[in-house]
Backbone as CSV, one residue per row, in Angstrom:
resi,resn,N_x,N_y,N_z,CA_x,CA_y,CA_z,C_x,C_y,C_z
1,MET,0.828,-1.193,0.000,0.000,0.000,0.000,0.874,1.258,0.000
2,LEU,1.932,1.278,0.818,2.804,2.451,0.866,3.502,2.696,-0.463
3,ASN,3.773,1.622,-1.213,4.381,1.809,-2.531,3.462,2.590,-3.456
4,TYR,2.145,2.296,-3.407,1.186,3.053,-4.219,1.169,4.517,-3.789
5,PHE,1.229,4.731,-2.477,1.224,6.093,-1.955,2.443,6.870,-2.471
6,LYS,3.604,6.223,-2.487,4.815,6.874,-3.002,4.671,7.183,-4.483
7,GLU,4.114,6.239,-5.247,3.898,6.471,-6.675,2.972,7.663,-6.897
8,ILE,1.896,7.701,-6.151,0.919,8.787,-6.293,1.568,10.122,-5.946
9,ASN,2.366,10.151,-4.887,3.018,11.401,-4.496,4.009,11.895,-5.540
10,ALA,4.514,11.010,-6.371,5.465,11.413,-7.406,4.783,12.105,-8.585
11,VAL,3.456,12.089,-8.614,2.703,12.687,-9.726,2.341,14.128,-9.380
12,PRO,2.875,15.122,-10.115,2.493,16.516,-9.864,1.006,16.707,-10.169
13,ARG,0.271,17.354,-9.267,-1.171,17.501,-9.476,-1.781,18.659,-8.693
14,PRO,-1.321,19.880,-8.956,-1.949,21.018,-8.274,-3.396,21.178,-8.735
15,SER,-4.185,21.909,-7.979,-5.585,22.138,-8.317,-5.726,22.678,-9.734
16,ARG,-6.718,22.162,-10.437,-7.047,22.518,-11.825,-5.989,22.057,-12.825
17,HIS,-5.054,21.211,-12.399,-4.030,20.642,-13.284,-3.847,19.163,-12.936
18,GLU,-4.961,18.423,-12.930,-4.935,17.034,-12.478,-4.714,16.022,-13.600
19,GLU,-4.448,16.469,-14.832,-4.371,15.552,-15.966,-3.324,14.460,-15.774
20,LYS,-2.168,14.780,-15.200,-1.139,13.752,-14.982,-1.634,12.682,-14.007
21,MET,-2.432,13.092,-13.024,-2.999,12.114,-12.089,-4.044,11.259,-12.795
22,ARG,-4.843,11.871,-13.656,-5.813,11.085,-14.420,-5.101,10.034,-15.270
23,GLU,-4.006,10.442,-15.904,-3.226,9.489,-16.716,-2.703,8.347,-15.848
24,TYR,-2.181,8.677,-14.676,-1.671,7.655,-13.766,-2.788,6.674,-13.398
25,LEU,-3.973,7.204,-13.041,-5.080,6.351,-12.626,-5.582,5.479,-13.772
26,ARG,-5.640,6.051,-14.984,-6.044,5.254,-16.154,-5.081,4.079,-16.356
27,GLU,-3.788,4.366,-16.300,-2.782,3.319,-16.492,-2.843,2.287,-15.362
28,PHE,-3.035,2.759,-14.128,-3.146,1.867,-12.970,-4.272,0.868,-13.194
29,ALA,-5.432,1.370,-13.604,-6.585,0.495,-13.824,-6.345,-0.452,-14.997
30,GLN,-5.822,0.072,-16.090,-5.621,-0.733,-17.291,-4.634,-1.881,-17.049
31,THR,-3.519,-1.591,-16.409,-2.498,-2.638,-16.206,-2.964,-3.717,-15.237
32,ARG,-3.977,-3.438,-14.444,-4.487,-4.418,-13.473,-5.825,-5.014,-13.902
33,GLY,-6.291,-4.629,-15.093,-7.556,-5.158,-15.598,-8.755,-4.712,-14.797
34,LEU,-8.707,-3.507,-14.244,-9.799,-2.986,-13.423,-10.732,-2.117,-14.266
35,LYS,-11.994,-2.114,-13.917,-12.989,-1.294,-14.612,-12.783,0.167,-14.233
36,LEU,-12.760,1.048,-15.239,-12.559,2.475,-15.008,-13.744,3.233,-15.587
37,ILE,-14.291,4.135,-14.817,-15.394,4.986,-15.257,-14.945,6.431,-15.104
38,GLU,-15.118,7.246,-16.152,-14.814,8.678,-16.092,-16.105,9.455,-16.260
39,ASP,-16.270,10.461,-15.407,-17.490,11.254,-15.433,-17.162,12.678,-14.996
40,ASN,-17.269,13.627,-15.911,-17.021,15.049,-15.614,-15.682,15.283,-14.924
41,GLY,-14.637,14.603,-15.373,-13.308,14.786,-14.796,-13.020,13.896,-13.605
42,ASN,-14.042,13.243,-13.067,-13.861,12.321,-11.951,-13.530,10.942,-12.492
43,ILE,-12.809,10.169,-11.719,-12.460,8.810,-12.112,-12.867,7.854,-11.000
44,ILE,-13.545,6.789,-11.420,-13.906,5.715,-10.494,-13.218,4.457,-11.000
45,ILE,-12.488,3.796,-10.116,-11.875,2.514,-10.450,-12.597,1.469,-9.619
46,TYR,-13.133,0.487,-10.309,-13.953,-0.529,-9.662,-13.244,-1.875,-9.731
47,LYS,-13.139,-2.534,-8.589,-12.529,-3.864,-8.530,-13.585,-4.844,-8.036
48,ASP,-13.770,-5.917,-8.795,-14.719,-6.949,-8.369,-14.256,-7.576,-7.058
49,ALA,-15.216,-8.107,-6.337,-14.914,-8.754,-5.063,-14.041,-9.985,-5.269
50,THR,-13.219,-10.256,-4.285,-12.428,-11.489,-4.275,-13.389,-12.664,-4.209
51,LYS,-13.061,-13.744,-4.907,-13.923,-14.929,-4.920,-14.244,-15.359,-3.480
52,GLY,-15.524,-15.571,-3.235,-15.988,-15.963,-1.908,-16.369,-14.776,-1.036
53,MET,-16.074,-13.550,-1.492,-16.372,-12.343,-0.712,-17.440,-11.477,-1.392
54,GLU,-18.155,-12.050,-2.364,-19.124,-11.280,-3.149,-20.263,-10.692,-2.313
55,ASN,-20.585,-11.299,-1.180,-21.699,-10.824,-0.351,-21.264,-9.919,0.795
56,VAL,-19.977,-9.617,0.866,-19.462,-8.709,1.892,-19.731,-7.276,1.428
57,PRO,-20.098,-6.357,2.348,-20.354,-4.973,1.922,-19.156,-4.379,1.174
58,MET,-19.458,-3.571,0.171,-18.432,-2.942,-0.659,-17.690,-1.870,0.143
59,VAL,-16.423,-1.709,-0.148,-15.605,-0.664,0.459,-15.303,0.370,-0.619
60,CYS,-15.428,1.625,-0.277,-15.119,2.707,-1.216,-14.023,3.570,-0.619
61,LEU,-12.922,3.736,-1.351,-11.857,4.657,-0.950,-11.977,5.869,-1.853
62,GLN,-12.138,7.048,-1.283,-12.376,8.249,-2.068,-11.422,9.337,-1.633
63,THR,-10.950,10.119,-2.594,-10.084,11.253,-2.279,-10.098,12.232,-3.441
64,HIS,-9.471,13.358,-3.256,-9.282,14.323,-4.336,-8.100,13.882,-5.183
65,MET,-8.139,14.212,-6.472,-6.987,13.917,-7.324,-5.925,15.003,-7.186
66,ASP,-6.341,16.210,-6.860,-5.371,17.299,-6.742,-4.776,17.332,-5.343
67,MET,-3.731,18.113,-5.200,-3.122,18.301,-3.901,-2.648,19.742,-3.813
68,VAL,-2.963,20.396,-2.709,-2.460,21.738,-2.464,-1.058,21.576,-1.898
69,CYS,-0.087,22.119,-2.589,1.317,21.918,-2.206,1.937,23.215,-1.741
70,VAL,2.781,23.114,-0.748,3.447,24.269,-0.166,4.933,23.971,-0.096
71,ALA,5.752,24.946,-0.463,7.197,24.769,-0.347,7.578,24.842,1.128
72,VAL,8.486,23.983,1.540,8.942,23.965,2.927,9.797,25.189,3.214
73,SER,10.563,25.618,2.233,11.405,26.799,2.407,11.609,27.457,1.051
74,ILE,12.148,28.651,1.056,12.399,29.361,-0.195,13.390,28.595,-1.049
75,GLU,14.353,27.933,-0.412,15.343,27.165,-1.154,14.721,25.957,-1.839
76,GLN,13.558,25.505,-1.342,12.896,24.325,-1.891,11.611,24.779,-2.575
77,ALA,11.727,25.529,-3.653,10.563,26.070,-4.352,9.734,24.955,-4.958
78,TYR,8.440,25.147,-4.950,7.526,24.185,-5.554,7.146,24.702,-6.934
79,GLU,7.415,23.906,-7.949,7.085,24.272,-9.320,5.747,23.652,-9.685
80,VAL,4.739,24.511,-9.913,3.402,24.035,-10.237,3.437,23.162,-11.475
81,GLY,2.866,21.973,-11.368,2.740,21.080,-12.504,3.940,20.195,-12.778
82,THR,5.068,20.437,-12.100,6.239,19.595,-12.360,6.816,18.968,-11.100
83,SER,6.679,19.615,-9.949,7.262,19.085,-8.714,6.397,17.979,-8.125
84,PRO,7.028,16.880,-7.688,6.261,15.840,-6.994,5.980,16.281,-5.565
85,VAL,5.117,15.551,-4.903,4.840,15.797,-3.494,5.879,15.023,-2.693
86,VAL,6.524,15.688,-1.758,7.510,15.019,-0.910,6.811,14.658,0.385
87,SER,6.733,13.370,0.665,6.085,12.947,1.897,7.147,12.536,2.905
88,ASP,6.768,12.659,4.152,7.678,12.316,5.229,6.892,11.514,6.245
89,ARG,7.464,10.476,6.723,6.785,9.629,7.689,6.606,10.340,9.023
90,TYR,7.433,11.322,9.279,7.378,12.028,10.550,6.808,13.423,10.335
91,SER,5.962,13.841,11.233,5.302,15.130,11.116,6.270,16.275,11.358
92,SER,6.101,17.326,10.578,6.912,18.523,10.789,6.144,19.556,11.612
93,TYR,4.954,19.193,12.073,4.177,20.122,12.870,4.763,20.215,14.269
94,SER,4.852,21.445,14.750,5.355,21.657,16.103,4.183,21.638,17.079
95,ALA,4.461,21.229,18.278,3.423,21.258,19.307,3.167,22.708,19.705
96,TRP,1.973,23.008,20.113,1.668,24.342,20.609,0.755,24.189,21.810
97,THR,0.787,25.172,22.681,-0.022,25.151,23.889,-0.868,26.408,23.924
98,ALA,-2.169,26.216,24.082,-3.072,27.368,24.177,-2.797,28.118,25.480
99,ASP,-2.789,29.445,25.415,-2.628,30.278,26.609,-4.011,30.456,27.230
100,LEU,-4.315,29.639,28.227,-5.650,29.651,28.830,-5.952,30.927,29.590
101,ASN,-4.940,31.771,29.814,-5.144,33.020,30.533,-5.158,34.237,29.619
102,SER,-5.086,34.032,28.319,-5.083,35.164,27.385,-6.446,35.848,27.380
103,SER,-6.459,37.102,26.919,-7.728,37.829,26.842,-8.693,37.132,25.885
104,LEU,-8.164,36.550,24.819,-9.005,35.818,23.876,-9.684,34.632,24.565
105,MET,-8.932,33.864,25.323,-9.503,32.703,25.994,-10.516,33.104,27.064
106,ARG,-10.261,34.216,27.746,-11.246,34.690,28.730,-12.563,35.009,28.031
107,GLU,-12.481,35.681,26.890,-13.674,36.019,26.109,-14.388,34.751,25.634
108,GLU,-13.624,33.785,25.156,-14.212,32.537,24.652,-14.961,31.814,25.763
109,ARG,-14.367,31.770,26.954,-15.025,31.095,28.084,-16.310,31.816,28.474
110,GLU,-16.277,33.145,28.468,-17.475,33.923,28.830,-18.605,33.674,27.832
111,VAL,-18.288,33.685,26.554,-19.301,33.456,25.525,-19.886,32.052,25.681
112,TRP,-19.039,31.056,25.916,-19.521,29.687,26.091,-20.490,29.598,27.272
113,LYS,-20.088,30.167,28.409,-20.932,30.099,29.606,-22.254,30.823,29.392
114,LEU,-22.218,31.959,28.717,-23.432,32.715,28.418,-24.376,31.887,27.543
115,LEU,-23.835,31.231,26.540,-24.652,30.449,25.607,-25.185,29.157,26.196
116,PHE,-24.322,28.407,26.878,-24.671,27.048,27.262,-24.827,26.835,28.767
117,GLY,-24.511,27.861,29.569,-24.720,27.768,31.012,-23.763,26.836,31.739
118,THR,-22.672,26.466,31.077,-21.682,25.580,31.704,-20.286,26.142,31.457
119,GLU,-19.352,25.672,32.250,-17.953,26.049,32.023,-17.436,25.318,30.787
120,MET,-16.593,25.989,30.027,-15.968,25.372,28.861,-14.988,24.313,29.334
121,LYS,-15.015,23.155,28.688,-14.073,22.085,29.013,-12.905,22.153,28.034
122,PHE,-11.700,22.029,28.555,-10.507,22.026,27.719,-9.988,20.599,27.642
123,VAL,-9.800,20.130,26.417,-9.373,18.763,26.194,-8.184,18.771,25.242
124,MET,-7.168,18.018,25.570,-5.997,17.866,24.699,-6.330,16.819,23.659
125,VAL,-6.194,17.183,22.387,-6.466,16.247,21.295,-5.293,16.241,20.328
126,GLY,-5.280,15.268,19.458,-4.214,15.168,18.462,-4.522,15.924,17.192
127,GLY,-5.602,16.667,17.149,-5.981,17.413,15.951,-5.460,18.830,15.985
128,GLY,-5.909,19.621,15.044,-5.509,21.024,14.988,-4.057,21.225,14.623
129,MET,-3.492,20.285,13.834,-2.065,20.377,13.513,-1.728,21.657,12.754
130,GLU,-2.652,22.089,11.890,-2.375,23.299,11.123,-2.197,24.505,12.035
131,THR,-2.853,24.474,13.183,-2.743,25.571,14.136,-1.302,25.774,14.566
132,SER,-0.550,24.689,14.639,0.848,24.816,15.057,1.647,25.666,14.082
133,ASN,1.284,25.642,12.805,1.975,26.495,11.834,1.780,27.970,12.167
134,PHE,0.561,28.337,12.537,0.300,29.723,12.927,1.052,30.066,14.211
135,ALA,1.038,29.145,15.169,1.698,29.396,16.447,3.195,29.608,16.271
136,VAL,3.816,28.852,15.376,5.250,28.998,15.133,5.538,30.280,14.358
137,SER,4.724,30.558,13.337,4.965,31.730,12.490,4.604,33.044,13.170
138,TYR,3.617,33.008,14.060,3.153,34.225,14.737,3.079,33.957,16.239
139,PRO,4.225,33.915,16.908,4.250,33.513,18.315,3.450,34.412,19.254
140,SER,3.188,35.653,18.878,2.415,36.521,19.765,0.914,36.454,19.493
141,MET,0.518,35.683,18.470,-0.902,35.559,18.140,-1.615,34.723,19.206
142,GLN,-2.792,35.205,19.621,-3.614,34.436,20.552,-4.417,33.431,19.732
143,ILE,-4.315,32.167,20.075,-4.911,31.099,19.274,-5.689,30.140,20.151
144,PHE,-6.786,29.651,19.610,-7.472,28.514,20.202,-8.147,27.757,19.067
145,THR,-8.416,26.493,19.281,-9.141,25.694,18.296,-10.315,25.025,18.989
146,PHE,-11.341,24.752,18.225,-12.469,24.007,18.755,-13.143,23.304,17.589
147,GLY,-13.948,22.340,17.891,-14.635,21.613,16.846,-15.669,20.687,17.430
148,PRO,-16.395,20.005,16.554,-17.439,19.096,17.020,-16.850,17.861,17.689
149,THR,-17.685,17.135,18.376,-17.272,15.903,19.013,-17.168,14.813,17.950
150,VAL,-15.980,14.227,17.839,-15.730,13.173,16.860,-15.523,11.868,17.620
151,TYR,-16.220,10.848,17.183,-16.113,9.530,17.798,-15.352,8.586,16.867
152,ASP,-14.535,7.720,17.430,-13.790,6.707,16.666,-13.026,7.323,15.497
153,ALA,-12.328,8.428,15.774,-11.606,9.151,14.715,-10.633,8.253,13.977
154,HIS,-10.547,8.458,12.676,-9.618,7.751,11.787,-9.850,6.249,11.748
155,THR,-11.099,5.841,11.957,-11.472,4.438,11.797,-12.660,4.377,10.852
156,VAL,-13.047,3.182,10.438,-14.212,3.047,9.568,-15.500,3.421,10.300
157,ASN,-15.452,3.527,11.620,-16.631,3.890,12.409,-16.653,5.368,12.791
158,GLU,-15.760,6.175,12.215,-15.699,7.589,12.567,-17.047,8.256,12.301
159,HIS,-17.496,9.039,13.278,-18.718,9.817,13.106,-18.689,11.024,14.042
160,VAL,-19.557,11.964,13.741,-19.595,13.232,14.466,-20.906,13.333,15.223
161,GLY,-20.849,13.847,16.440,-22.059,14.094,17.211,-22.802,15.295,16.627
162,ILE,-23.983,15.059,16.072,-24.736,16.120,15.387,-25.031,17.289,16.326
163,SER,-25.400,17.014,17.572,-25.713,18.112,18.500,-24.483,18.986,18.737
164,SER,-23.270,18.398,18.655,-22.062,19.201,18.866,-21.822,20.145,17.682
165,ILE,-22.302,19.782,16.496,-22.194,20.688,15.344,-23.085,21.897,15.566
166,GLU,-24.287,21.676,16.066,-25.186,22.785,16.361,-24.574,23.707,17.428
167,HIS,-23.980,23.119,18.469,-23.312,23.917,19.504,-22.197,24.766,18.884
168,ASN,-21.385,24.141,18.017,-20.282,24.861,17.377,-20.795,26.016,16.535
169,TRP,-21.863,25.787,15.787,-22.423,26.839,14.932,-22.897,28.015,15.780
170,LYS,-23.646,27.756,16.833,-24.126,28.829,17.721,-22.942,29.573,18.332
171,TYR,-21.940,28.818,18.732,-20.752,29.403,19.358,-20.014,30.315,18.388
172,ILE,-19.811,29.863,17.169,-19.130,30.686,16.153,-19.894,31.985,15.922
173,LEU,-21.211,31.894,15.757,-22.006,33.100,15.511,-21.879,34.089,16.669
174,GLU,-21.938,33.586,17.885,-21.830,34.472,19.056,-20.425,35.074,19.184
175,LEU,-19.410,34.276,18.896,-18.041,34.795,18.934,-17.874,35.935,17.942
176,LEU,-18.389,35.752,16.739,-18.272,36.793,15.712,-19.015,38.064,16.109
177,LYS,-20.152,37.920,16.759,-20.900,39.103,17.230,-20.077,39.889,18.251
178,ASN,-19.276,39.187,19.058,-18.527,39.821,20.133,-17.162,40.344,19.715
179,MET,-16.769,40.138,18.474,-15.432,40.588,18.042,-15.478,41.998,17.525
């Protein structure tokens, strides 16, 4: 599986320039005798079930063909349409810690309590990696992240608590009113 991932990363495919990825996917399907369907620029590759597994529920793997690419440094410029994606097994995201005593956090807690009548709970999670980029680039910026309740993250059973989405929406609207 990782070999396919490396092959895919070697294909330049910025947004609105996915033709090289389409070519790769067409060839991938053809060389393996897989059914390929193209529809409005989208590609579906269909593989029949393994013998004896025809009655097992179908699995669908879906993703975008394009990739938003960013140069790591000025010395490592990204050339649109020609540069491959460089993947690394280890994350380059730095850890960051929310300043729970900042004026922003005090405001966030007040808005939460006003809306929901409870104290805001702070939970350490493995998400919000992009936030670390802001924290490193703008060390004096006051930052916090929040989101809906996610269950069984990164598994086939991943799902979101619908009521937590409603809470987040109300919270965002109230935060914006107070800014």
